[in-house]
TORDO-179994 format. One record per atom (N, C-alpha, C): x, y, z. Coordinates in steps of 0.2 Angstrom, whole numbers, plus 5000, padded with zeros to 4 digits. Layout:
// TORDO-179994
XYZ
...
// end
This chain:
// TORDO-179994
495150675033
495450605032
495350575025
494750585022
494650565015
495150605010
495250665011
495750705007
496450675008
496650655014
497350635015
497350565011
496850525012
496850455008
496850465001
496550514998
496550524991
497250554989
497550594993
498250614991
498750554991
498650514996
499050454996
498950404990
498350394988
498250354982
498550394976
498450454976
498750494970
499450484970
499850494976
500550484976
500750424974
500450364976
500650304975
500550284967
499950314964
499850304957
500350344953
500550404955
501050434952
501750404952
501950384958
502650344958
502650284954
502050244955
501950184951
502050194944
501750244941
501750264934
502450284932
502750324936
503450334934
503950274934
503850234939
504250174939
504150124933
503450124932
503350074926
503550104920
503550174919
503750204913
504550184912
504950174917
505650164917
505750084916
505250044916
505349974914
505249934920
505049954926
505049914931
504349864931
504449804933
503949754932
503649734938
503049754940
502749734946
502349674946
502149644952
501749594952
501049614953
500849634959
500249654961
500249694968
499649724969
499549764975
499249714980
499549694985
499249644989
498949684995
498349654998
498049675004
498349645010
498849595009
499149555014
499849565014
500249535019
500949545020
501349505015
501249435016
501649395013
501249345008
501549325002
501149284998
501349215000
500849164999
501049095001
501549074996
502049034999
502549004995
502248954990
502448964984
502248924978
502848884975
502748824974
503348784971
503348804964
503948804961
504148814954
503848764950
503748704953
503548644949
502748654948
502448694951
501648704950
501548744945
501748724939
501548764933
501248724928
500848754923
500548714918
500748714911
501148764910
501448774903
502148794903
502548774898
503248794897
503248864894
503848894895
503948964892
503848954884
504148904881
504148894874
503348884872
502948854875
502248844874
501948904874
502048954879
501749014879
501949064874
502549054872
502749104866
502549074860
502449014859
502148984852
501449014851
501049004857
500349034856
500349104855
500749144858
500849214856
500949224849
501449194846
501649204839
501049184834
500649134836
500049114831
499549164832
499349194838
498749234839
498849304838
499449334839
499449404839
500249424838
500449424832
501149434830
501349504832
500949554830
501149624832
501149634839
500649614843
500649624850
501249584853
501449534850
502049494853
502649534853
502749564847
503249614846
503349664850
502749694852
502649754856
502849724863
502549674865
502749644872
503449624873
503749604867
504449584868
504849644869
504649694866
505049764867
504949784874
504349784876
504249804883
504649754888
504649694886
504949644891
505749654891
506049674885
506749694886
506949744890
506449794891
506549854895
506549834902
506249774904
506249764911
506849714913
507349694908
507849644910
508449674913
508449744914
508949774918
508949754925
509549724928
509549694935
509449754939
509749814938
509649874942
508949894943
508549894937
507849914937
507449864941
507649794940
507249744944
507449754951
508049764953
508249774960
507849834963
507749884959
507449944962
506649924963
506449884958
505749864958
505649824964
506049774966
505949734972
506049784978
506449834978
506549874984
505949914985
505649944980
505049984980
504449944982
504449884979
503849844980
503849824987
504449804990
504349784997
504049835002
504149905000
503849955004
503149955004
502849944998
502149954997
501749884996
502149834998
501849764998
501749734991
502149754986
502049724980
502749694978
502749644973
503349614971
503449614964
503849574962
504049564954
503449534951
503449544944
502849514940
503049444939
502549404939
502649334937
502749324930
503149274928
503249264920
502649234918
502249264914
501649234911
501749184906
502349174904
502449124899
502449054903
502449054910
502348994914
501649014918
501148984916
500448994919
500448964926
500049004931
500048984937
499248964939
498848954934
498148944935
497948884939
498448834939
498248774943
498248784950
498648844952
498648854959
498048894962
497548914958
496948944960
496448884961
496048894967
495548844968
494948854963
494948914960
494348924955
494448884949
495048874946
495048834940
494748774940
494348764934
493948704934
493248704937
493148754941
492548764944
492048814941
491448804942
490948854939
491048924943
491148974939
491349034942
490749064947
490949094952
490449114957
489949164953
489349164955
488849204952
488849274955
488649324952
488649394955
488149434951
487949494954
487549544951
487849614953
488149644949
488449714950
488249764945
488349824948
488049884944
488649914940
488549934933
489049964929
489050034931
489550074928
489550144928
488950174925
488650144921
488050174917
487450154921
487450124927
486950104931
486550044929
486850004924
486549944922
486749884927
486249844929
486449784933
486649724928
487249694930
487549644925
487649584930
487449524927
487549464931
487949414926
488349374930
488749324926
488349284922
487749264924
487349214920
487049244914
486949304913
486749334907
487349334902
487949324904
488549324899
488649254897
488249204899
488349134897
488349124889
488849094886
488849084879
489449124877
489749164881
490349214879
490949194883
491549204881
492149204884
492149264888
492249264895
492249324899
492949334903
493149394902
493849404905
493649464911
493749444917
493549484923
494249514925
494349574926
494949604929
494749644935
495049624941
494949654947
495449704948
495249764949
495749824949
495549884954
496049924954
495849994958
496350044955
496050104955
496450164952
497050174955
497150164962
497750184965
498350124964
498150074961
498650014960
499050024954
499650034955
500050044949
500049984944
500149924946
500149874941
499449864938
498949884941
498249884938
498249934932
498449994934
498450044929
498850024923
499449994924
499849964918
499449914914
499049874917
498749824914
498149844910
497849894912
497149914909
497249934902
497749974899
497749984892
497849914888
498149864891
498249804887
497549774887
497149774892
496449744892
496049784887
496149854887
495749884882
495949864875
496549844873
496749814867
496449744866
496349704871
496049644870
495349654869
495049704872
494249714871
494149734863
494649774861
494549804854
494649744849
495149704850
495349654845
494849594845
494449584850
493949534849
493249564849
493149634847
492549664846
492149624840
491549614841
491049574836
491149504837
491549474842
491549404844
491249394850
491049334852
490749314859
491249314864
491549374865
492049394870
491849454874
491849454880
491749514884
492349524889
492549584890
493049604894
492749654899
492849634906
492549674911
493049694917
493049754918
493449774924
492949774930
493249754936
492849744942
493249784947
493049854948
493349894953
493249874960
493749884964
493749854971
493749914976
493149924979
493049974985
493250044983
493050064978
493150144976
492550174974
492450244976
491950284974
491850284966
491150284965
490950294957
491350344954
491350404957
491650464954
492350454953
492750424957
493450414956
493550364950
493150314950
493250264944
493050304938
492450334938
492250374931
492850424929
493150454934
493650504932
494250474928
494450414931
495050384928
494850344921
494250314921
494050284915
493950334909
493650394911
493550444906
494250474903
494750484908
495350514907
495750464902
495750404904
496150354900
495850324894
495150334893
494850314887
494650244887
494650214893
494450134893
493750134891
493550084886
492950074884
492550014886
492949964889
492649904891
492249914897
491749874898
491349874904
491649884911
491449924915
491749934922
491149924927
491249874932
490749864937
491049884944
490649904948
490849924955
490749874960
491249854963
491249804968
491349844975
490849874977
491049924983
491249894989
491049834991
491249804997
491649744996
491949734990
492349674988
492049604989
491349604989
490949544990
491149494984
491149524978
491349484972
492049464972
492449514974
493149504975
493349444979
492949444985
493049384990
492849324987
492249324983
492049264980
492549234975
492949274972
493449254967
494149254970
494149254977
494749244981
495349294979
495149354978
495549404977
495949424983
496649414983
497049434988
497549484986
497649494979
498149544976
497849564970
497949624968
497649654961
498249684957
498249684951
497649654947
497549574947
496949554947
496849484946
496349474940
496649434935
496249424929
495949354929
495349344928
495049284928
494749274921
494849214918
494649194911
494149144912
493549154910
492949104910
492749084904
492549024903
492349004896
491649014895
491348984889
490649004887
490148964891
490448914895
489948874899
490048894907
490348954908
490448984914
490948944919
491348914916
491948874920
492548914920
492848924926
493448964926
494048924923
494348954918
494848914914
495548944916
495649004919
496349024921
496249084926
496749094930
496749154935
497449174935
497549244933
498249274933
498249324939
498749324943
498749384948
499449424946
499349484945
499849534944
499849554936
500349594935
500449624929
501049604925
500949594919
501549574914
501449614908
502049634905
501949664898
501649624893
501649554894
501449504889
500649484890
500349524895
499649504897
499249504891
499249554886
498849554880
498949494876
499549474874
499649424870
499449354873
499549354880
499349294884
498549284883
498249334885
497449334885
497249314878
497549354873
497249344866
497349264864
497949234866
498049164864
497549124868
497449134874
496949094878
496249104876
496049164874
495349174872
495249134865
495749144861
495649104854
495649024855
495949004860
495948934862
495248914864
494948954868
494348944871
493748944866
493848994861
493348994856
493448934851
493948904851
494048844847
493848784851
493548794857
493348734861
493848694865
494448724866
494948694870
494948714877
495248674882
495248694889
495948724890
496048764895
496748794896
497048764901
496748714905
497048684911
497148604910
497548574913
497648504913
497248474919
496748444918
496348414923
496748374928
497248334926
497648294931
497948344936
498348394933
498748434937
498248474942
497648494939
497248534944
496948494949
496848424948
496648374953
497248374958
497848364956
498348364960
498448424965
498348484962
498348544966
497848544971
497248524969
496748524974
496848474980
497148424979
497348374984
497848404988
498348444985
498848474989
498548524994
498048564991
497748614995
497348585001
497048534999
496648495005
497048475010
497648445009
498148425014
498348485018
498548535014
498748595017
498248625022
497648625020
497148655025
497048615031
497048545030
496948495036
497548505040
498148515038
498748525042
498648595046
498448645043
498348715046
497848715051
497248685049
496748675054
496948635060
497348585059
497648545065
498048595069
498448635066
498948675070
498548735074
497948755071
497548805074
497248775080
497048715080
496748685086
495948695086
495648675091
494848675091
494648745092
494048765089
493748825090
493148815095
492948875099
492348875103
491948925102
491648925096
491248985094
490649005099
490448945102
489848965107
490049005113
490649015114
490949055120
490949135118
490849145112
490849215109
490149245107
489849285111
489149315109
489149385107
488849395101
488849465098
488249495102
488449555105
487949595108
487549655104
487949675098
487649725094
488149775092
487949815088
488349865085
488349935089
488949965091
488950025094
488950085089
489250065083
489350115078
489350075071
488850095067
488850055060
489250095055
489850075054
490350105050
490850055048
490850025042
491249975040
492049995039
492150065039
492850085038
493150105044
492850095050
493150115056
493750065058
494250085061
494750045064
494950075071
495050025075
495150045082
495850005085
496249995080
496849955082
497249995088
497449955093
497849985098
498549965098
498749945092
499449925091
499949985092
500549975092
501050025092
501150065099
501050025104
501250045111
500750105113
500150095114
499650155115
499750185122
499550245123
499450275129
498850255132
498850235139
498250205142
498050245148
497450255150
497250285156
496950225160
497250215166
497050165171
497050185178
496550155181
496450165188
496850115192
497350135196
497750085199
497650095207
497750035211
497650035218
498150085221
497950125227
498350165231
498550235227
498250245221
498450305217
497750345216
497750405217
497150445216
496950455209
496350445207
496150465200
496450415195
496350425189
496650385183
497450405182
497850355180
498550365178
498650355171
499050395168
499150395161
499850345160
499850295157
500450255155
500550255148
501250255146
501450255140
502150225139
502350205133
502950185132
503450235132
504050235135
504550295135
505150255133
505250235128
505850195126
505650125124
506150085122
505950015120
505849965126
506049985132
505949935138
505749975144
505450035143
505250075149
504550095148
504150095154
503450115154
503550185159
503150235157
503050295160
502350305163
502350315170
501650325173
501650395175
501150435172
501050505174
500450515178
500450545184
499950555188
499650625187
499050635185
498750705184
498750745191
498850815190
498950855196
499650855199
500150815196
500750815199
501350825193
501850845195
502450855191
502950795191
502650745194
503150685195
502850625191
503250585189
503150525185
503550465187
503250405187
503550345189
503750305183
504350285183
504550235177
504650165179
504550125175
504550055176
504950025170
505549995172
505949965167
505749885166
505649865160
505249805159
505849755157
505749695161
506149635160
505849595155
506049605149
505749565143
506349545138
506149495134
506649465129
506949525126
507649525126
508049575123
508049575116
507849515113
507849505106
507249525103
506749535107
506049555104
505849625105
505549655100
505249715100
504549715103
504349765107
503649765110
503149795105
502649755104
502149775099
501549805103
501349775109
500849805112
500849785120
500549815124
500549805131
499849825134
499749795140
499149825144
499249805151
498949855156
499049835163
498449795165
498549755170
498049715173
498049725181
497449755183
497349765190
496849715193
497149675197
496849615200
496849625208
496249655210
496249675217
496749725219
497249705223
497749755225
498349745221
498349695217
498949685213
498949715206
499549725203
499549755196
500049715192
499849695186
500249655182
500349695175
500849675171
500849705164
500949645159
500449645155
500449595149
500849625143
501349595141
501749615135
501749575129
501649595123
501649565117
502249585113
502649545111
503249565108
503349515101
503849535097
503949505091
504749495090
504949445088
505649435086
505649415079
506249445075
506249425068
506949395067
506949345062
507549315060
507849355054
508449325052
508749365046
508349365040
507849325039
507349325033
506749365035
506749395041
506149445043
505549395044
505649335046
505049295049
504949315056
504349315058
504149335064
503949285069
504249285075
503949245081
503749285086
503149275089
502849315094
502949285101
502949335106
503149315113
502549355117
502249315121
501749335126
502049335133
502049385137
502349385144
501949415149
502049395155
501749435161
502249455165
502249525167
502649555172
502349575178
502649585183
502349605189
502449685189
502149715195
502149795195
502849825194
503349785196
504049815196
504349805189
504049765185
504249755178
504649685178
504649645183
505049585183
504549535180
504849495175
504549445171
504349385176
503649365175
503449305179
503449245175
503249255168
503249205163
503249235156
503549195152
503549215145
503449155140
502949155135
502849105131
502949125124
503349085120
503349095113
502749055110
502449095106
501849075103
501949035097
501748975096
501848925091
501648955084
502148945079
501948975073
501648925068
501248955064
500848905059
501348905053
501248855048
501648845042
501548915038
500948945038
500849005034
500849055039
501249105038
501349165043
501249225039
500649255041
500549325038
500049355042
500249415045
499749445050
499749515048
499149555049
499149625048
499149655055
498849625060
498849665067
498749605072
499049625078
498949585084
498849635090
498249625093
498049665099
497949625105
498049655111
497949625117
497549675122
497149645126
496749685131
496749635137
496549655143
496449615149
495949645153
495549595156
495049615161
494649545163
494149555167
493749505170
493249485164
493449445159
493049435154
492549375155
492749335159
492349275161
491949285167
491949345170
491549355176
491649305182
492249295183
492449245188
492849275194
492949345194
493349375199
494049385197
494249355192
494949355190
495049385183
495649415181
495749435175
495949385170
495849395163
496049355158
496349405153
496749375148
497149415143
496749395136
496549435133
496249425126
496649455121
496849405116
497249425110
496849415104
496849465100
496549465093
497149465088
497149415084
497649405078
497249415072
497449455067
497149455060
497749435056
497549385052
498049365047
497749345040
498149355035
497949335028
498249275025
498749255028
499149195025
498649135025
498249125031
497749075031
497249085026
496949145025
496449155021
496649135014
497249155012
497449135005
497549055004
497649025010
497648955010
496948915010
496448965010
495748935011
495548915017
495848945023
495648925030
495348995033
494748995033
494449055036
493849035041
493649075045
493049065049
492349085045
491849085049
491149105046
491249175043
490849175037
490849245033
491549265031
491949215030
492649235028
493049265033
492949255039
493349295044
494049275044
494449325045
495149315045
495449335052
495049335057
495349355064
495149305069
495549285074
495449235079
495549275086
495049265090
495149285097
495349225101
495949235105
496149185110
496149215117
495949175122
495849195129
496349155133
496749195137
497249165141
497149185149
497349135153
497249155160
497949185162
498049205168
498649235171
499249195172
499149135170
499749085170
499949075163
499549105158
499749095151
499449035148
498949005151
498648945148
498048975143
498048945137
497548965133
496848935135
496348975136
495748945139
495248925133
495248965128
494848945122
495048995116
494848985110
494849025105
494249015100
494149075096
493549075092
493749125086
493449105080
493449155075
492949215077
493249275075
492749335076
492349335070
491649335071
491249335066
491249405061
491149395055
491149455051
491849465047
491849495041
492549505038
492749575040
493449585039
493749655040
493749675047
493949735048
493949765055
494649755057
494849795062
495449795066
495449825072
495749795077
495749815084
495249785089
495449795095
495049775101
495149815107
494649825111
494649865117
494249835122
494349855128
493949825134
493449875136
492849855137
492349895140
492149865147
492349905152
492149875159
491449895160
491049835162
490349845163
490149805170
489649825173
489449805179
489249725179
489049705173
488849635173
489449595170
490049615170
490649585167
490949625161
491549625161
491849665155
491749635148
491649675143
491549655137
492049675132
492049655126
492549675121
492249715116
492549765114
492349815108
492849795102
492549775097
492949755091
492649785085
493149805080
492949825074
492849765069
492249765066
492049715061
491849745054
491649705049
491449735043
490749775044
490449765049
489749805050
489949865054
490449875058
490649935062
490949915069
490849955074
491049935081
490549895084
490749835086
490349785089
490549765096
490049755100
490149725107
490149655107
490549625110
490549545111
490649535119
490249475121
490349455127
490549385127
491049365132
491249295132
490849255137
490549205135
490049175139
490449125144
490149105149
490449055154
490548985150
491048955153
491148885150
490548835152
490348785149
489848735151
490148705157
489648665160
489848625166
490448585165
490548545159
491148515158
491648565155
492248555157
492748605155
492848595147
492848655144
492848655136
493448695134
493948695139
494548735137
494948705131
495248745127
495548715121
496148665124
496148605121
496648555123
497248565120
497848565123
498448575121
498748505120
498948475114
499248415113
498848355116
498148365116
497748305118
497548315126
497848365130
497748365137
497348435138
496848425143
496448485144
496748525150
496948585149
497248625154
496748645160
496148625159
495648635164
495648585170
495948525169
495948475173
496548485178
497148495175
497748505179
498248545176
498148615176
498548655173
499248655175
499748655170
500448645172
500648715174
501248715178
501548775180
501648815174
501648885175
501748935169
502448915165
502948895169
503548885165
503548825160
502948775161
502948715157
502348725153
502048785152
501448785148
501548775141
501148735138
501248725130
501148785126
501548795121
501448855117
500848845113
500448905112
499848905108
499948905101
499448885097
499548875090
499248935086
499448995088
499249055085
499849095082
499749115076
500349155073
500549215076
// end
């Protein structure tokens, strides 16, 4: 597995290098699907101001940057860049002559403290660098835009040698040997730190790399840049000179306005998400301690299920876009079920529900508009594939998900089955809305009429996937977290119904018919 991953990283790096050599201008390697939409008015400097700083601080560098910039002006090359970037989750480079630092929550705040180890084994803290201008660059060897920016950062390091300026690379989640090999091969001489679990990256709100953070001599974040630009050297040089002269890089009024906008955005998103019931989700312990494990059951899995009136377990799998196939061991016969489901939606996931002598099928689908915006549909079908109900799940203003998984079982130990849905999304994380420990996943529980019973952030960062564990004391959930494979139990509701209220009404008092159920606020 590791050799395959290394080959993928090498291939991406090679293709990225070839494309960059032809003049393609990338933005960043993103860990998420979609960037938050940012208004063109949220900028702090004009193109002319950025160019004038460049001319004063680094004339030769500016000439080199201008030559590189001209190479990227070809519409054909930029179109190819957009096409290739869409495949690997990267986009076009921002124009660094218009700074986007006001959009970062970090600007104007004291930089998060950290302690990391360098390639030489030295422990370095941010506090010990106080009194110097610090440039932190978050990067990875497999990231094409990162590797394009690194030589420019090396030049910045060299040009400010002997001055109170330090340039530091903060590698994200890679082995020491891989980093050492690339650093030695490329001749990078500035300090490299290893952020093996991205703890520091998370503290600096890294969602795409390269991300470059400029910190002043007092430890205050002055600028944050995400992505690569051929003008990054001259931009950073100009900003460093201004900081050494005692200037600020940001406009306090605009930063305050941006903070207010973010606050209002968070409040709106939290209201759309609705109440959380963390007390209903109990962590039972780790089955396997391995932060790299993923157990996603997306992409129409094959499932073994014990059905009533059928001997032994039966294998079910998708056999086409709208057909289930049931294969009985010891027999050459198979049963097919044609699914009555939204013809405009593709099926992402499914699971059977055995409730006494009855069998149901839960279907999770997705519909896309012309702009590739997704709307999710949750449906319940009977054993013949006839649809009993279908709900369009309400969308949030920020829509960005990596995975959606569903399982079903008697999770509340009341003798009936429930549907558990786990959604992992990064759009909210980039908007500053997360659960405990930076969690980006939400568990939602539905009854068989489609009413949402409760929802809760899944503790811990990272992880993907959910599976059902049938147990004598009630079914539990197996989910991947940053610690490994973890068992969770859903606890019973308190005496007073604590079901998540939909539009101010509790579905525990008088649940509406399935056809009238209010859509849930989960992306």
